[in-house]
N, C-alpha and C positions, 0 to 999 in steps of 0.2 A: 327636332326629335332629340331628346337627351334622357338617359337613364339615371335615376337616382337609386343608390343602393343603401339599404338600412340593414344593420347586422348587430345582434347582441350576443352572438355565440350560440344561441338556441334557435333563433329563426333568422334567416337571411331573406330579405324582401327586395325586389326591384320594381320600380314604377317608371313608366314611360311618360314623358311630358306631353306627348301627343295623345290627347284624350284623358290624361291623368289615369292611365290604365295600369293596374297591377299586372306585371308580366313575369313575375317569379316569386315562388314561395317555397323555400328550401328548409327542411328541418335539420336538426342537429346530426342526423345520420347521413346527410348529404342527399336525401331523397327529394326530388322535385315534385311537389304536390299540386302544382298548377299546370293545367293543359297548356301545351306549347304551340298549338295551332297547326292546321293542315288545310288541304282543300275542302275537307268536310265542313269545317268551321274555322275561319281564320281569326276569330276573336279569342280573347283569353279572359278578360274581365272588364268589358266595356262599361262605362258609366252612362246611364240612360237619363237624359235631361234635354229639353224640358217636357218630353213625352216618354211614356213607357208603351211599347208596342206601336200600333199604327193609328192613323186617323183615316176615315173614309176618303178615298181619292188622294191620299197622301197630301192633304192640305188642312191647314188650320184657318178657321174663319174668325176674324176679329173686326167688329164694327162694319160688317158687310163685305170686307175685303178678304180674299183668299190668299194665304201665304203657303207656298209649297214646303212641306216638311217630311223628311224621310223617316222610316221606321226607327224608333228609339231616339229620335232627335239628333242634334248636331254636336253635342259636347264631346262625343267619342271621337270626332274627327277634327277637333280644334286643338291648337297648340296652347298649352297652359304655361303661365309664368311659374317659375319654381323658386321657392325659398327654402334653402337648406337650414334647418334649425339645429340639428345635432346629428350624430351618427345613427340615431334611432328615431328621428322625427323629421318630417318634411312636409311642406305645405305647397299646394298647387292652386293657382288662381286663374279663373277665366272671367273676363268682363265683356259686356256686350260690345259689338263692333259692327262694321258694315256687313260682314258676312252673316252674322246672327240676325241682324235686323231684317234681312231678306226672308227669314223663316219664322221669326218670333219678334214682333215689333215692340219690344219692351226693354227698359234699362234694368240690368241685373249685375250682380257679382256672385260668382259661384266658386266656392272654396272647398278644397278637400285637404284634410289633415291626416296623414298616415303616421301612426305611432306603434313602435314595436316595444313591448314590455314582457319579459320572460317568454312564455310560449304563446303569446297572444299578439295579433295585429288588430289594431282598432282604426277604423276609418270614419272620420267625422266630416259630414257634408254640411255646409252652411250656405243657404240661398238667401240673398238680400235683394230687395227691390230698390234700385237706385234711380228709378224713373219717376215721372209725374203721375202715373196712373196705376191703379190696382191691376194685378195679373194673377192668373191661375197657372199651375204647372203640376207635373208629376215628376217623380224621381225614383230611380231604381238602380240596384247593383246587379251585376251579371257574372259573378266569378265562376269559371269553369275549372273543376278539380279533376285530377287524374282518376280515371276509372278503367282498370283497377288501381287501387291505392298502392299496391306493391306487386312486384313481379311474382308470377306463380299463383296469385290469388284469383279465384274464379269470379267473373263479373257478377254472377247470380248469388254469390255469397255476401254481397254488399247490401246494407240496409240504411235507411234513414229512420232515426228514432226521434220522434217529436217529444217535446217537454210534457205534453198533455195528450189525452186521447182526442182524436180528430174525426168524429163521426159525420160531420157536415158534408154535403155533396160538394163536388168540385166543378170547375168550369173548363170549357175547352174553347179553342179558336178555330176559325176557318178563314183562309186567305188573310191571316193576321188580325182578324177582327173577332170580337167576343160573341159567341153564340148565346142565345137567350136561355136555352134549356140547360139544366144541370145534369150531372151524371153521378152515380154512386161513387163514394170515395174508394180508392184502392188501399187506403190505410186500414190496417187491422189493429184496432186499439191505438197503440202509439207507434206501430211499426209499418213502414212502407218497404216491402221486399222489392229490391230493384231488379229490373229486367228490361231489356230493349223494347219489348212489346208495349210497355207503358207509354212510349213516346211515338208510336205510329201516328197518332193524331196530334202531334206537336206537344206543346208544354202542358203540364198539369198545373192548374191555377187554383190556389186555395184562397178564396175570398171571404170565408167565414172562419178564419183561423183563430184558435184559442192559444196555441203555443207562440212563444216569441224566441224559441231556439230549436235547432235540430242538430242531431249528431249523426255524422256520416262515418260509417265504420265497416270493417270486415275483419275476420279472425286473423290475428298475427300481423296486422298492419297498423300504422299510426291512424288515429281517428281525428276527424275535423268537426268541431262544433261551431256553427254559425249562429250567433245571437243577434237579434234585430229588434230591440225594444221600440224603436221609433218608426218601424215599418209594419203596417197592419196586414199586408198581403205577402204571399210567397208564390213564386213560380219555380217549378222543377222541370228541367229540360235536358234532353240529350238528342243526338242524331247519329244513328248507325251509318257507317262503321267507326265513327269517332270514339276515341277512348277518353271521354270526358263526361262529367255530370255537373250541370249548372244548378246552383242553389241561389235563388234570386230574391232578396228582400225588395219589396216595392211599396211605394206610396203612390197609388194610382195604377191603372193598367190600361191595356189597349181599349179603344173605343168599341162600344156595342156595334154590331153589324148594321143596325138600323139608325145609328146616330146621324143627325143632319143639322145640328144646331150650331150656335156660336160656341167657340172654344171654351169660354168661361162657364158654359152650362154643362160641359162634359162631366159625368159623375165621377166621384172618387178622388178629385184633385185637392190640393191645398191652395190657398190664396194668400197673397201678401199685399198689404197697403203700401204706399210710398214710404220709404224709410224703415220698413219692417223687415226682420230677418227670421229665419227658422232653421233649426239645426236637426240633423238626422244622423244617427250613429249606428254602425254595426261592427261586430268583431268576428275574427276567425281565430279559434284556439286549436292548437295542435297538441295532442296527447300521444305519447309513445305507448306501445302495447306492454 
């Protein structure tokens, strides 16, 4: 475990080599905007790879063989190699190894590039197939931001503002797996009024999303815009009494509760042929009130 610090005088960012997890996001006023963890939820911003959510029975089936795989995959518990590029840029790399082969029997290189520019942090994920056979995978980000955003601001005064109106129904999960039925969206036009009651049934999953950015804000506090052009899905999650809100861009999501097939037939994933790579980027922009 080693921390890499990136600082340009406007944003100060720290990233843990264990899991390549963002664990600090401090604005120019000195306010820590990232959840710092507690018994309610010990994560901060885990990287979800090669699955998002769960597989039935916590196993991945490939060519008839079952491989155990925990919720959200193994990347968040792996030690990444670190390449310091500059005071505002750092790269983290994970390659397949004996531990990963026990859960995901494929050759890969997984790279995350963190860059701080002005008031924006950009995280670029590159997944490469370094093995001899095609594989499928999912990828997700899971940053947890402070809720409330500033001392003295009521939790119920916080909103998520989507870039476009979002009238489509949402999805929910039970025991970590996707339920078939949809539910009416809690978004009114472009605004999701935040309240703990939204998360009694776990995460809100937007799988018919129009927007590719959301702005998280409250009166008198710094706002956070998460932009995710390369991720078609979004999860929003919290857990009372934790003081965090997770805004989660995903490519792929948890398995349907009736899924029983080979892993490569799981819906919503991306696939890579041998030698092929794919890049996924999202950004976090902090604006002062």
